[in-house]
N, C-alpha and C positions, 0 to 999 in steps of 0.2 A: 497577348490576345485575350479577349474576353472569354472565349470558349475555354482557353487553357485555365484562366483564373477560376472559372466556374467548376471545372472538374476537381481542382484542388480544394475549393471551398466545400464541395460535396464530400470529399474525402475527409476534410477536417471534421465536418458534422458526423460522419460515419465513425471516426475514431473517438469522437467526443461521447458517443453512446457506450463506451467501454466502462468498466468499473471505476477507473481513474479518468477524470475529465481531461479534455484537450481544448481548453477555452480559446475563444477568439480575442485578439488584441487590436488596439487602434492602429498599431504599426504594421500588422499583418506578418510579423516575424514567423508565426507558426506556419504560414503558407510557404515562406521561404525555406523552412526546414523540410517541408514535404517535397518541394521541388528538388532539394538536394538528394532526397532518398528515392523519389519516383520520377520516371519520365511521364509525360502526359498519358501515353498508352498504358503504362503500368498503373498509374493512378486510376484510370478507367477500369482496368481489370480488378483492382483491389476493391472497388465499390461492390463487387459481387461476393466478397468474403463475409463470413459471419464472425461473431465474437468467439465462437467455440469451434474447435477443429472439425473439419468436414472432409469427406473424400472428394476428389476432383470431379467425379461424375455429378455430384449434387451441386457443386459450385458452377460447373460449366453449363448446367441446365438453366441457370439464371441469366447467362450472358445472351445478348441479342443474337438471334439466329443469323449465321453468315458472317458475324463480325470476326470471329477467329475459328480456325480449325482446332480441333481438340488438342492435337500435339503442340500447336503454337501457343494455345492458352496454358497448357501445362508448363511449357518452357518459360513463359512469362512469370508464372508463379514460382517456379524453381529458382529463377534468377532473382526474384524479390526476396525469397527465403535466404539465398546464398549471401546477399548483401545486407541482410538483417533488417529489411523494411517490413517484413511480415513474419509470422511464425509458420513453419511448414516444412514439407518435404520429409525426408527420412527421419529427422529427429523426433517428429511426432507421428510416426507411422503407427497404424493399428497393429495388433498382435499378428494379424495375417500378412503384415508387410505392406498393406495399402497405405500410400502416402496421404496425409491430411494437411489442410491449410486453414489458417485463420488470420484475421488482422491482429495487429499488435498495438499495445499502448505505447506512448512515448517512453514512459518509465514506470515501472521497470519493464523494459522492452526494447524498442527501437534504438534508444541511445546506447544501452548496454551491449546490444548486438553489434555496435560499431567498433568494439574492441579490436585492436591491431590494424584497423583501417580508418580510424577517426581522422577527420581533417580539421585544420584550424578554423576554416570557415564555418563548419557545422558547430564546433565548440563555441565560437563567438555568437552564433545565432541562439544556441541553447542558453548561454549565460544571459543574453538579452531577454529571452522568453521567461526565464526564471524571475528576472526582475519585474517583468511586466504582467505577471499573472499566474505562471505555472506553479510557483511555490505554494500558493493557496490551494490550487487544485490537487497537488500531490500530497500535501500535509493536512489538508482540511478535513478529509473523511475521518469519522470517529475511529474506525479501525484502519490502522496503517499497514502498509505492505511489509515493513521491517520493524524490528524492535531492538532495543539496546540491552545487552546482558553484561554483567560485571566480568572483568577479567578475574583471575584467581586471587581474590582479595578477602580480607577479614570482614565479616558481616556480624554486627553486634545487635542483640545478643546472639550467640552461636545457635543456629537453628538449621534444620534441614530445609533446603530450598528445592523447588520443583526442578525436575530434569531440564526443563526448557529455560531455566535461569542459571544452570550450571554449565559453564563453557566446556569443561573437560568431559562431562557426561554427554552433553549434547553432541559434541563433535567426535570425541573418541568412542562414544557408544554407538555410533552409526555403523551399520554393517559394511559400508563402502559400496562401490569403489569411491575413492576420493581423487579429485583433480584440482590443480590450481591454475588459474588463468591470470593474465595481466589485468590490472585495475584500470578501467576506462577513465575513471575520474582523474587519476594521476597522469594518464596519457594526455588527457585534455589540458591539464595544467602545464605539462611539459611543452605542448604545442603553443601555449600562450606565453612561454618564457617564464613560467612561475613554478619551477620544480619543487617537489615535496620537501618541506623542511624537517620532516619527522623521520623519514626512512628512505633508504636508497633502494629498497626492494620494490619491484613493480608487480611481481606475481603474488598478490596478496588476497585474491578472491578465491575462496574455497567452494568447490562444487561437490555435491554428494549424490549418490544413487543415479537416477536417470539423467540428471543434468551432467554429472561427471562422465557417464558413458558417452553422451553426445559430444562433450568437449574432447574426449580422447579419440573418438571415431573421426572427428573432423580435423584433429590436429591442433586445435587452439589451446588445448589444455595439456598439462604435464602430470603424469600419474605420481601420486605420493602415497607413502605408507602411513599406517596409523601412528607410528612413532614420529614421523615427519610432521604429521598434522598437529600433534601435541607440541612439537617444536615451534610451530607457528604461534600457538597460544603463548608459549614462553616468550617468544620474540615480541608479541603484542604487548605483554606485560612490561617488558624492558623498555620498549619504545613509546609506551603510552598510547597505543592504538585503541580504538573503540570497536568492540565486537558488535556487529549488527547482522543477526541472522534473519532469514525470512520469518515473518510473524506467524509461525505455526509450531505446534509441538514436535513436528517431524519435518524440519526444514530441508529444503533442497540446496541451500547455499548459506554461507556465512561470509560477510564482508569484513575485512580488517581495515578500519577506516581511520582517517586523520582529519583534524579540523581544518587544515589548510587546503585540502583537495576535495574531500567528499562533498558531492552535491547535496546529499540529504542533510548533512550536518551544517553546511553553509546556509541552506534554506531555513533550517530551524533557528540558527543563530540570529537571523534578522528579526525574529519576533521578540517582543519584550519578555515573554515567558516560554522559552523553548520546551520546557518540561510538559507543556500542554500539547505539544505537537510530536512528541516522541514517546513511544511505549516503553516504559521501564518500571520495574517493581521496587526500585531502590533509590535512595538519595544519600549524599554524603553529609556527615556531621563532624563537628570539631570538638574535641575535648579541650576546653579552655585551660585546664590545669597543665596540660602537656604542650600546648601550642606555643611556639616561640615567634611566630609570624615571620619565619625565615623566607617565605615566598617561593620555596622550592616547588610547591604545587601549582603555582599560577600558570606557568607556561605549559603545563600538562593538560589543563582544562580546555576542552574544545568549545565550551559555551560561555567562557568568561564569567563563571559562577562564583568565583572566589574573590574576596576583597578584605580589606582591613577594617575592623570595628573594635574600638576600645583596646587597641594594641594587640589584638589577636585576629587570626584569620577567621572569616565568617563565610558561610555558604548561603547563597541566594537559592532557596529551594525552587523558585520559579524558573531558574535557569539551569539547575542541576539535572542531568539526565541519567545519573546513577551508573556511569560507565566504570567508575573505580580507578580511572587513570591517575587521579590525584593521590590515592591511598598508598599505592605501591612504592612511592619514593619519599614519603614523609619521614624525615630523619628522626623525629621524636615520636612517631607512631600516634600522632594526635588525631589523625583522620581515619574514619572507618565508614562503612555503609550501614544503613538501617533499612529495614523493609517498610515500604509504605503501608498505610493502614488498610487500603483496599488493594488486594492483589488482582492483577489482570492475567487471566489464564488465556493463552492464545488458542485460536482454533486448532483442531487436531491435525488437519492436513492442508496441503497447498490448495486443493479444490475447495475445501470448506472455508478457507481464508477469503478467496475471491467471491464465493457465494455471499459471504457475510458483507463484504464491501459493496457488492452489487445491491443487496437488499437494503442496506443503509442509504445508499445513494438514491435509489429510485423508488423506495417504498415497497411494502409487501405486495400490493396488488400488481403494480407494473412489473416488478422483478419476477413474480410468480408467472405472469403472462409471458415474459421473455423466456423463462425456463420451459414453459409448456410449448412455446413455438419451436424451441430448439429440439425438444423431445419428438416433435412431429416432423423434424427435418426442415423446418422453415428458417429463413435468415433472421438473425437477431443482431 
């Protein structure tokens, strides 16, 4: 029905105004994704949500009078939050316990919220959407939502690195709590009949602080100790996983990723220069006097950045994302990481990260106007 299509198109435009775009495609696959997550009535209700969490009273005041009873509207929003179509409910309640709600981006957001109840149909739609335009929207912004940090590897010359680039300090230094949840990317590949070739473990997404508390309260996460957390880092080193924390100095999550399943790494790999689309402060180099070109490192590289040149392994810096997966298994110790000339210091907090992305996407004037509207309690 045309009216049904209209409400989903309005919702697409609504979500597209978030820090990370939700672009339109010729096929309309993005509308199909929305139909899988929202009924027509739920889509209509979601149109009254803002980009920032707000209490029910403020959101309900925007709804057409008589369209819903307050309790009915609250139940709609709670249902959407429960199935991961929006952010809200108890997980983002104010300190006084008042529930708040906001719309969510597709990623990181709605897709990740489908963990443990992802369907093959939604995964198929997402993969099509990535091919048709979402990859540019997700990786195009100057500031990314995630960054790549080295596993515990040798960096030459030996020098102190920022805490945000030291996996053990970043993760082990967190006050906790910690929780691990299943990786939605690996679940998606399992549904597609393409199980992970790198690890048999599925609980590889680490949450910290508030996100960990939410995961534990809702039952989707498993509590882990500090020692177990560091054990995850050890396993990542052995299995060649790529560590991708939230791109802030005080991240709320760290993903332990692989090149065969991770949506972010797969999106980056399709570009000629993945290094331009992934935040990292390091890249790999080869000592030609030590390298025997044994090719042990090739299968570990998620970006296919290693090749043979003049009888030795060489690194394509445009493809290298500085994860260090190649370094840890080099039998001749010919590979190591070096720091890039210009160090990228991540924003300090989660909120600072998304403010930066918002300002970069919409410009100073428009973004400042949006923030001012939010401060006045108006929808943005």
